[in-house]
C-alpha positions in Angstrom: -8.2 13.4 38.5 -10.0 10.1 37.8 -12.6 10.2 35.1 -15.0 7.2 35.1 -15.2 5.1 31.9 -18.0 3.1 30.6 -18.5 0.7 27.7 -20.8 1.3 24.8 -23.5 -1.3 24.5 -23.2 -1.3 20.7 -19.5 -1.2 19.7 -18.1 -2.2 23.2 -15.6 0.8 23.1 -14.6 2.1 26.5 -15.0 5.9 26.8 -15.4 8.6 29.4 -19.0 9.0 30.6 -19.2 12.5 29.0 -18.7 10.9 25.6 -21.6 8.6 25.9 -25.4 8.7 26.1 -26.9 7.0 29.2 -30.2 5.2 29.1 -31.7 4.3 32.5 -34.8 2.5 33.8 -36.8 4.7 36.1 -40.1 3.5 37.5 -40.4 0.8 34.8 -39.8 3.2 31.9 -36.6 3.6 29.9 -35.4 7.2 29.5 -32.4 9.1 28.3 -30.5 10.4 31.4 -28.9 13.6 30.1 -27.5 14.5 33.5 -26.2 11.0 33.9 -27.1 11.0 37.6 -30.4 9.1 37.8 -30.6 6.1 40.1 -31.0 2.7 38.6 -29.4 0.4 36.0 -28.0 2.2 33.1 -26.6 1.4 29.7 -24.4 3.5 27.5 -24.2 4.3 23.8 -21.6 6.3 21.9 -22.8 9.7 20.7 -21.7 8.9 17.2 -24.4 8.6 14.5 -23.1 5.2 13.6 -23.5 3.7 17.0 -26.9 5.3 17.5 -28.1 4.0 14.2 -26.9 0.5 15.0 -28.5 0.7 18.5 -31.9 1.5 17.0 -31.6 -1.0 14.1 -30.5 -3.9 16.2 -32.3 -2.9 19.4 -29.1 -3.3 21.2 -30.4 -2.1 24.6 -32.8 -5.1 24.8 -29.7 -7.2 25.5 -28.2 -4.7 27.9 -31.3 -4.6 30.0 -32.3 -8.2 29.4 -35.8 -6.9 28.6 -37.9 -5.8 25.6 -37.7 -2.0 25.5 -40.6 -0.1 23.9 -40.3 1.6 20.5 -40.5 5.0 22.1 -37.0 4.9 23.7 -35.5 3.9 20.4 -37.3 6.8 18.7 -35.9 9.2 21.3 -32.4 7.8 20.7 -32.8 8.1 16.9 -33.7 11.8 17.4 -30.3 12.3 19.0 -28.6 11.1 15.8 -30.4 13.8 13.8 -29.4 16.5 16.3 -25.7 15.7 16.1 
């Protein structure tokens, strides 16, 4: 069975969707798409603490979405690093 792969916006590693966190723009707001089914443009980040930390520090998603994301989405992503 085919398993879709995506590329991490931070380290550029290709991985299965289940190994990545998806961030998506919904109604002008950026949110973590835990079910990975929301409509709209998405970006992916590895679930590793290293990639999450780099994403927050470098604001890597700004490049992926070609927009300035608010601090709140980076705070939400940083919380995921402390959970794992």
